[in-house]
C-alpha positions as CSV (number, residue, x, y, z in Angstrom):
1,M,165.6,164.6,18.7
2,A,163.3,167.5,17.8
3,M,159.8,166.6,16.7
4,L,158.7,167.8,13.3
5,M,155.1,168.3,12.3
6,V,154.4,169.0,8.7
7,A,151.2,170.4,7.4
8,T,150.4,172.1,4.1
9,S,147.3,172.8,2.0
10,I,146.7,172.0,-1.6
11,S,144.0,173.6,-3.7
12,I,141.7,171.2,-5.5
13,P,139.3,172.4,-8.2
14,Q,135.6,171.6,-7.5
15,S,134.4,168.7,-9.6
16,G,130.8,169.7,-9.7
17,H,127.9,167.4,-10.7
18,A,128.4,167.7,-14.4
19,G,129.6,164.8,-16.5
20,F,133.3,164.3,-17.3
21,D,134.7,167.0,-19.6
22,A,137.5,165.8,-21.7
23,L,138.6,169.3,-22.3
24,D,138.8,170.0,-18.6
25,P,139.4,166.6,-16.9
26,L,140.5,168.1,-13.6
27,G,137.9,170.8,-13.5
28,V,140.5,173.6,-13.5
29,M,138.2,175.8,-15.6
30,R,135.6,175.9,-12.9
31,E,135.7,178.8,-10.5
32,K,135.3,177.3,-7.0
33,V,138.4,175.8,-5.4
34,H,138.5,173.7,-2.3
35,A,141.6,173.0,-0.2
36,I,142.9,169.7,1.1
37,T,145.1,169.9,4.1
38,V,147.4,167.0,4.9
39,E,149.2,167.1,8.3
40,V,151.9,164.6,9.0
41,A,152.0,164.1,12.8
42,P,155.3,163.4,14.6
43,G,156.0,159.9,15.6
44,D,157.8,156.8,14.6
45,W,157.9,156.9,10.8
46,G,161.2,155.1,10.7
47,D,164.2,156.1,8.7
48,V,162.5,158.9,6.7
49,D,162.2,162.6,6.6
50,P,158.6,163.5,7.5
51,R,158.7,166.2,4.8
52,D,159.1,163.4,2.2
53,V,156.1,161.6,3.7
54,Q,154.2,164.8,3.3
55,L,155.1,165.0,-0.4
56,V,154.0,161.4,-1.1
57,L,150.7,161.8,0.8
58,E,149.9,165.0,-1.0
59,S,150.6,163.3,-4.3
60,V,148.2,160.6,-3.5
61,A,145.5,163.1,-2.4
62,K,145.9,165.0,-5.6
63,E,145.8,161.9,-7.8
64,F,142.8,160.3,-6.1
65,L,140.7,163.1,-4.7
66,A,141.4,165.8,-7.2
67,G,142.2,163.8,-10.3
68,S,139.4,161.2,-9.9
69,V,136.8,161.7,-7.2
70,G,136.7,165.5,-7.0
71,V,135.8,167.3,-3.8
72,E,132.8,169.4,-2.8
73,K,134.3,170.9,0.4
74,D,137.5,171.7,2.2
75,L,139.1,168.6,3.7
76,K,141.6,168.2,6.5
77,F,143.6,165.1,7.3
78,R,145.9,164.4,10.2
79,V,148.0,161.3,9.4
80,M,149.7,159.5,12.2
81,P,152.0,156.4,12.4
82,R,150.8,153.3,14.2
83,S,151.5,149.6,14.5
84,G,148.9,146.9,13.7
85,A,146.8,147.9,10.8
86,P,145.9,151.2,9.0
87,R,142.6,152.8,9.7
88,V,140.6,156.0,9.5
89,L,138.9,156.9,12.8
90,Y,135.2,157.7,13.0
91,D,136.0,160.4,15.6
92,R,137.3,163.6,14.1
93,G,140.2,165.6,15.5
94,V,139.8,168.8,17.5
95,S,139.7,170.9,14.4
96,G,137.3,168.6,12.6
97,E,140.0,166.9,10.7
98,Y,139.9,163.2,9.6
99,Q,142.4,161.1,11.6
100,I,144.2,158.5,9.5
101,L,146.6,156.0,11.0
102,L,149.2,154.3,8.7
103,T,151.7,151.5,9.3
104,A,154.0,152.4,6.3
105,R,157.5,153.1,7.4
106,D,160.8,154.3,6.0
107,E,160.9,155.2,2.3
108,R,158.4,152.5,1.2
109,W,156.5,155.1,-0.9
110,F,154.4,152.4,-2.6
111,Q,153.1,151.3,0.9
112,Y,152.2,154.9,1.9
113,A,150.3,155.3,-1.4
114,Y,148.5,152.0,-1.1
115,Q,147.4,152.5,2.4
116,F,146.5,156.2,2.2
117,A,144.4,155.8,-1.0
118,H,142.4,153.1,0.7
119,E,141.6,155.3,3.7
120,L,140.8,158.3,1.5
121,C,138.3,156.1,-0.4
122,H,136.5,155.4,2.9
123,V,136.3,159.1,3.6
124,A,135.1,159.9,0.0
125,S,132.4,157.2,0.2
126,N,130.9,158.5,3.5
127,F,132.1,155.7,5.8
128,D,131.0,157.8,8.8
129,R,127.3,158.0,7.9
130,K,126.6,154.4,8.8
131,L,123.7,153.5,11.1
132,R,124.9,153.4,14.7
133,V,123.2,151.3,17.3
134,D,124.8,151.0,20.7
135,D,128.0,152.5,19.3
136,D,128.2,149.9,16.5
137,H,127.9,150.7,12.8
138,G,125.9,148.9,10.1
139,S,128.3,146.5,8.4
140,A,126.0,144.4,6.2
141,N,127.5,146.0,3.1
142,Q,130.9,146.9,4.4
143,W,132.4,144.3,2.2
144,F,131.5,146.3,-0.9
145,E,133.1,149.4,0.6
146,E,136.2,147.4,1.4
147,A,136.4,146.1,-2.2
148,L,135.8,149.6,-3.6
149,C,138.7,150.9,-1.4
150,E,141.0,148.1,-2.5
151,T,140.1,149.1,-6.0
152,A,141.1,152.7,-5.1
153,S,144.5,151.6,-3.9
154,L,145.2,149.6,-7.1
155,Y,143.9,152.4,-9.3
156,T,145.9,155.1,-7.5
157,L,149.1,153.1,-7.7
158,M,148.7,152.8,-11.4
159,R,148.0,156.5,-11.8
160,L,150.9,157.4,-9.7
161,A,153.1,155.1,-11.8
162,V,152.3,157.2,-14.8
163,R,152.5,160.5,-13.1
164,W,155.8,159.9,-11.3
165,R,157.5,158.7,-14.4
166,T,157.6,162.2,-15.7
167,L,156.5,164.5,-12.9
168,P,157.5,163.1,-9.5
169,P,157.2,165.4,-6.5
170,T,161.0,165.7,-6.4
171,R,163.7,164.9,-8.9
172,N,165.1,162.4,-6.4
173,W,162.2,160.1,-7.2
174,I,162.6,160.1,-11.0
175,G,162.0,156.5,-12.0
176,Y,160.1,155.5,-8.9
177,G,156.9,155.3,-11.0
178,D,158.1,151.9,-12.1
179,T,158.0,150.7,-8.5
180,F,154.4,151.8,-8.2
181,A,153.6,149.9,-11.4
182,A,155.4,146.8,-10.4
183,Y,153.7,146.6,-7.1
184,A,150.2,147.2,-8.6
185,E,150.9,144.5,-11.2
186,K,152.0,142.0,-8.5
187,L,148.8,142.5,-6.5
188,V,146.5,142.3,-9.6
189,Q,148.1,139.1,-10.7
190,E,147.9,137.2,-7.4
191,P,146.2,133.9,-7.9
192,H,143.5,134.3,-5.2
193,R,142.3,137.5,-6.9
194,Q,141.3,135.7,-10.1
195,L,137.6,134.9,-10.6
196,G,138.3,132.0,-13.0
197,H,135.5,131.0,-15.5
198,R,132.7,132.2,-13.3
199,S,130.9,135.5,-13.7
200,L,130.8,137.9,-10.8
201,S,127.1,137.4,-10.4
202,E,127.6,133.6,-10.1
203,W,130.4,134.2,-7.5
204,Y,128.2,136.6,-5.6
205,S,125.3,134.2,-5.4
206,E,127.6,131.7,-3.8
207,N,129.2,134.1,-1.4
208,S,126.6,136.7,-0.6
209,D,125.7,135.3,2.9
210,S,129.3,135.1,4.0
211,L,130.1,138.6,2.8
212,R,127.2,140.0,4.6
213,H,128.1,138.3,7.9
214,N,131.8,138.8,7.7
215,P,132.7,141.8,5.5
216,Y,136.4,141.7,6.3
217,M,137.4,138.6,4.3
218,R,140.4,140.0,2.5
219,E,140.7,137.5,-0.3
220,K,137.0,137.8,-1.2
221,N,137.1,141.5,-1.2
222,E,140.1,141.5,-3.5
223,I,138.3,139.3,-6.0
224,V,135.5,141.9,-6.2
225,A,138.1,144.7,-6.5
226,G,139.6,142.9,-9.5
227,Q,136.2,142.9,-11.2
228,L,135.6,146.6,-10.4
229,L,139.0,147.9,-11.4
230,P,138.5,147.7,-15.2
231,L,135.4,149.9,-14.9
232,F,137.5,152.7,-13.5
233,E,140.4,152.1,-15.9
234,E,137.9,152.5,-18.7
235,H,136.0,155.4,-17.1
236,P,138.1,157.4,-14.5
237,E,135.2,159.8,-14.1
238,Y,133.2,156.9,-12.4
239,W,135.1,157.7,-9.2
240,R,132.9,160.8,-8.8
241,A,129.9,158.6,-8.0
242,I,131.4,157.2,-4.8
243,A,130.8,160.5,-3.1
244,Y,127.1,159.4,-3.1
245,L,127.6,156.0,-1.5
246,N,126.2,155.5,2.0
247,P,123.8,158.4,1.4
248,N,122.1,158.1,4.8
249,A,122.5,156.3,8.1
250,A,120.0,153.5,7.3
251,S,121.3,152.5,3.9
252,S,124.3,150.6,5.1
253,A,122.2,148.0,6.9
254,K,119.8,147.2,4.0
255,P,120.0,144.2,1.7
256,F,122.7,144.7,-0.9
257,A,120.3,145.4,-3.8
258,A,118.6,148.1,-1.7
259,Y,121.9,149.5,-0.7
260,L,122.9,149.9,-4.4
261,A,119.4,151.3,-5.1
262,D,120.0,154.1,-2.6
263,W,123.3,154.8,-4.2
264,Y,121.8,154.9,-7.7
265,A,119.1,157.3,-6.5
266,A,121.5,159.6,-4.8
267,S,124.1,159.8,-7.5
268,P,123.6,162.4,-10.3
269,D,125.6,160.2,-12.6
270,K,123.9,156.8,-12.8
271,A,126.5,155.0,-14.9
272,L,128.6,153.4,-12.3
273,P,125.8,152.3,-10.0
274,A,124.0,150.8,-13.0
275,R,127.1,148.9,-14.1
276,V,127.6,147.6,-10.6
277,F,124.0,146.3,-10.5
278,A,124.7,144.5,-13.8
279,R,128.0,143.1,-12.7
280,F,126.4,141.5,-9.6
281,G,123.4,140.2,-11.6
282,L,121.0,142.3,-9.6
283,E,117.9,144.1,-10.9
284,N,118.3,147.8,-11.4
285,V,115.1,149.3,-10.1
286,A,116.1,152.9,-11.0
287,G,116.5,154.0,-7.4
288,A,113.2,152.7,-6.0
289,S,113.5,151.4,-2.5
290,L,114.1,147.7,-2.3
291,D,114.0,147.5,1.5
292,T,112.4,144.1,2.3
293,G,111.8,145.0,5.9
294,E,114.9,143.3,7.1
295,G,116.0,144.8,10.4
296,A,119.1,146.8,10.7
297,K,122.1,144.7,11.4
298,T,125.2,146.3,12.9
299,G,128.7,145.4,13.3
300,G,132.2,146.8,13.3
301,T,133.7,149.0,16.0
302,Q,133.9,152.6,17.0
303,N,136.7,153.1,14.5
304,Q,137.0,152.1,10.8
305,A,139.6,149.6,11.8
306,A,139.4,146.0,13.0
307,P,140.1,143.2,10.5
308,H,139.4,145.2,7.3
309,D,142.6,147.0,7.5
310,N,144.8,143.9,7.4
311,A,144.1,144.2,3.7
312,V,145.9,147.5,3.4
313,L,149.2,146.7,5.1
314,G,150.9,146.7,1.7
315,P,154.0,144.7,1.1
316,G,155.1,144.8,4.7
317,G,152.0,142.9,5.6
318,D,151.9,140.4,2.9
């Protein structure tokens, strides 16, 4: 069987630093345009045409990166099939491309969308800037990034549901938007994701130590995602602020309040970081350093993989 490699580029308008413009929500009136290249590598994708995988992944990139986050530079992704768990590698490819491994197979488009959006969120939030000590990366606040990227998966599924109902990448997928919507709703309504009668700040006070020492507890990260999702549903432009998360190597190992303070200071738009401060019941110190002198703690592995990605297997991994 001949091996087929598919790669195309899509042009994405630059989002800029200005606030959300209701008359130009995608930034198409701005002059500078950046390209996003998605390459689907040959391999065991199952019973599916890789060109269809390409169309789905491009749709996800357009919806999340262009329609929500915005991009400030050209981006290249090489997407490969693997077993185990999805991940984005810290090491770039030979051409500087991000290397993303997915476990989705066949024509389970909702699974491709769920996994790819999660990994794109790691890229957009500067996952590869974390402090490295002896080839480990600071993981004290990795739980928050995991929760944020779970939020990105849910949000993107919901946006694709709307988009594909009327404008799917191909006419063969007319009506598939309902599948995206049903899967997102299934996840959102899972009992373990519900916070109950507690506030997020109360829940965080009870769970902060365990989150810091084990950032890959799927069910806890999904509780946080459920609390973050309404913020982005109400204000899609908030996604632009994640481009300023992990602003430097040392930030990821700081206490959580200091980590958020670094984000607040780095982001031109303070609205999302400020609301996150409030949701967690933490004092917003307007970006001032809150470093208490706690030494850098590291964890994780050479790749953005390990246990966290068990959370993005999609329906095949539930």
